C-alpha positions in Angstrom: 0.0 0.0 0.0 2.6 2.5 1.0 4.8 1.6 -2.0 1.9 2.2 -4.3 1.0 5.5 -2.6 4.5 6.7 -2.8 4.7 5.9 -6.5 1.5 7.9 -7.1 2.8 10.9 -5.2 6.1 10.8 -7.1 4.2 10.7 -10.4 2.1 13.6 -9.4 5.2 15.6 -8.5 6.6 14.8 -11.9 3.4 15.8 -13.6 3.0 19.0 -11.6 6.6 20.0 -12.4 6.1 19.3 -16.1 3.2 21.8 -16.2 5.6 24.6 -15.3 8.8 23.3 -16.8 10.4 22.4 -13.5 12.5 19.4 -12.7 11.1 16.9 -10.2 14.5 17.0 -8.4 13.8 20.6 -7.4 11.0 19.3 -5.1 11.8 17.6 -1.8 9.2 15.2 -0.4 8.8 15.4 3.4 6.7 12.6 4.9 4.5 13.8 7.6 4.5 10.8 10.0 2.5 12.2 13.0 -0.3 9.7 12.6 1.8 6.5 11.9 4.2 4.1 13.6 7.9 3.7 13.1 7.1 0.5 11.3 5.3 2.4 8.6 8.1 5.0 8.6 10.6 2.3 8.0 8.7 1.0 5.0 9.0 4.5 3.5 12.7 4.7 4.6 13.5 1.5 2.7 11.8 2.9 -0.4 14.2 5.9 -0.3 12.3 8.5 1.7 14.5 10.0 4.5 12.8 13.3 5.3 10.3 12.8 8.2 8.2 15.5 9.9 6.5 15.5 13.3 4.4 18.1 15.0 4.8 17.0 18.7 8.1 17.2 20.5 7.5 14.1 22.7 6.5 11.9 19.7 9.5 13.0 17.6 11.9 12.3 20.4 10.4 8.8 21.0 10.5 8.0 17.3 14.1 9.2 17.1 15.1 6.7 19.8 13.3 3.9 17.9 15.0 4.7 14.6 18.4 5.7 16.0 20.2 2.8 14.2 19.0 3.9 10.8 21.4 6.4 9.1 20.5 9.4 7.0 17.1 10.4 8.5 16.4 14.1 8.3 14.0 15.3 11.0 11.6 18.2 10.5 9.5 19.8 13.1 6.3 21.3 11.6 4.1 22.0 14.6 3.5 25.1 16.7 6.4 25.1 19.2 5.8 26.4 22.7 8.7 28.3 24.1 8.9 26.0 27.1 9.4 23.1 24.8 12.3 24.6 22.8 15.0 23.3 25.0 13.7 19.7 24.6 13.5 19.6 20.8 15.5 22.3 19.0 18.9 20.5 19.1 17.4 17.2 17.9 16.0 18.4 14.6 17.4 19.4 11.2 14.7 21.8 10.1 12.1 23.9 11.9 9.1 24.9 9.7 7.1 27.1 12.1 9.1 30.1 13.2 6.2 32.5 14.0 7.3 35.1 16.5 10.3 37.1 17.8 9.9 35.6 21.2 10.2 32.1 19.8 13.3 33.1 17.8 14.8 34.6 21.0 14.3 31.3 22.8 15.8 29.3 20.0 18.8 31.6 20.0 19.1 31.0 23.8 18.8 27.2 23.7 20.3 26.1 20.4 23.8 24.6 20.4 24.0 24.6 16.6 22.7 26.7 13.7 19.0 25.9 13.3 17.6 25.9 9.7 14.3 27.6 10.0 11.3 28.4 7.8 9.4 31.6 8.7 5.7 30.8 8.9 3.6 33.3 7.0 -0.2 33.6 7.3 -0.8 34.5 3.7 -4.5 33.9 3.8 -5.1 36.0 7.0 -7.0 33.3 8.8 -7.4 34.0 12.5 -7.0 30.3 13.3 -3.5 30.2 11.8 -0.2 31.1 13.3 2.4 33.1 11.4 3.4 36.6 10.4 1.4 38.7 8.1 3.2 39.1 4.7 4.0 42.7 5.4 5.7 41.8 8.7 8.2 39.3 7.4 11.1 41.6 6.3 11.0 43.5 9.5 11.1 40.3 11.5 14.0 38.9 9.6 15.9 42.1 10.0 15.2 42.0 13.8 17.0 38.6 14.1 20.1 39.3 12.1 22.2 39.2 15.2 21.0 35.7 16.1 23.8 33.4 15.1 21.9 30.2 15.8 19.1 30.9 13.3 19.3 30.6 9.6 16.2 31.5 7.7 16.3 29.0 4.8 12.9 29.8 3.5 9.2 30.6 4.1 6.4 28.3 5.0 2.6 28.5 4.7 -0.6 26.5 4.7 -3.5 27.3 2.4 -7.1 27.1 3.7 -8.3 23.5 3.5 -11.5 24.5 1.7 -9.9 26.9 -0.8 -10.3 26.3 -4.6 -7.5 25.4 -6.9 -7.3 28.9 -8.2 -7.2 30.4 -4.7 -4.5 28.0 -3.7 -2.3 28.9 -6.6 -2.8 32.6 -5.9 -1.8 32.2 -2.3 1.2 30.0 -3.0 2.3 32.5 -5.7 2.1 35.3 -3.2 4.4 33.5 -0.8 6.8 32.7 -3.7 6.9 36.4 -4.6 7.6 37.3 -0.9 10.4 34.7 -0.9 12.0 36.5 -3.9 11.7 39.8 -2.0 13.6 38.4 1.0 16.2 36.8 -1.3 16.8 40.2 -3.0 17.3 41.8 0.4 20.4 39.5 0.7 20.3 39.2 4.5 23.5 37.4 5.7 21.6 34.9 7.9 18.5 34.6 5.7 19.3 33.2 2.2 15.6 32.2 2.0 15.8 30.1 -1.2 13.2 27.5 -0.1 9.4 27.3 0.1 7.7 24.8 2.4 4.2 24.7 1.1 1.7 22.1 -0.2 0.1 19.1 1.6 -1.8 16.1 0.3 -4.8 18.1 -0.9 -2.9 20.9 -2.7 0.7 20.0 -3.3 0.3 20.0 -7.1 -0.8 23.7 -7.0 2.1 24.4 -4.6 4.6 22.9 -6.9 3.3 24.9 -9.8 3.8 28.1 -7.8 7.4 27.2 -6.8 7.3 24.9 -3.7 10.7 23.3 -2.9 9.4 21.3 0.0 6.0 19.6 0.2 4.7 18.1 3.4 2.7 14.9 2.6 1.0 12.6 5.1 -2.5 11.3 4.1 -1.5 10.6 0.4 1.3 8.4 1.6 -0.4 6.4 4.3 -4.1 6.2 3.3 -5.6 2.8 2.8 
């Protein structure tokens, strides 16, 4: 089942890239494993998937212990991170996809023992239920953390509204892609910002067409 699902997702990545003359190699598949066991993760791992994402610190740490003997796994934290949990998780991950406040950045700077590759979360759709900066706040935020040597802003991250149309999704994803280009042009030393973490099982094709470099896929990989 997982093998078939992965094959379908990879084919959809190829098809979506072809629509906008991109190479499939430009898009990194991150398997969102918050609802599955390490047994299912290992099935994906043996099929060549090494990027795994969790949204709870305790679950990620437990799975890391169980998979400690398997080399090459890249760990992504994609959930809202409470400041009191930063010390538990921040040095155990490779990427953090939800940097959404100056206070959180300050806590990461305090607790990190290595440079943390972060995506700034942007609330492009303006939904009250979502975390993240408003688009017009992003440049000022990145400027404010330029003295933080433990944070590297590798890109921007967003989630489109679940009930949005295909056209709305492409428009929102394109808006984030344009903002990413603005940050790139600003040439901040600690914010190369070349990457876009956007697109999930229900909208990753549209995200790829708009320029996504990382897509976060759970349901499409693990559904029956």
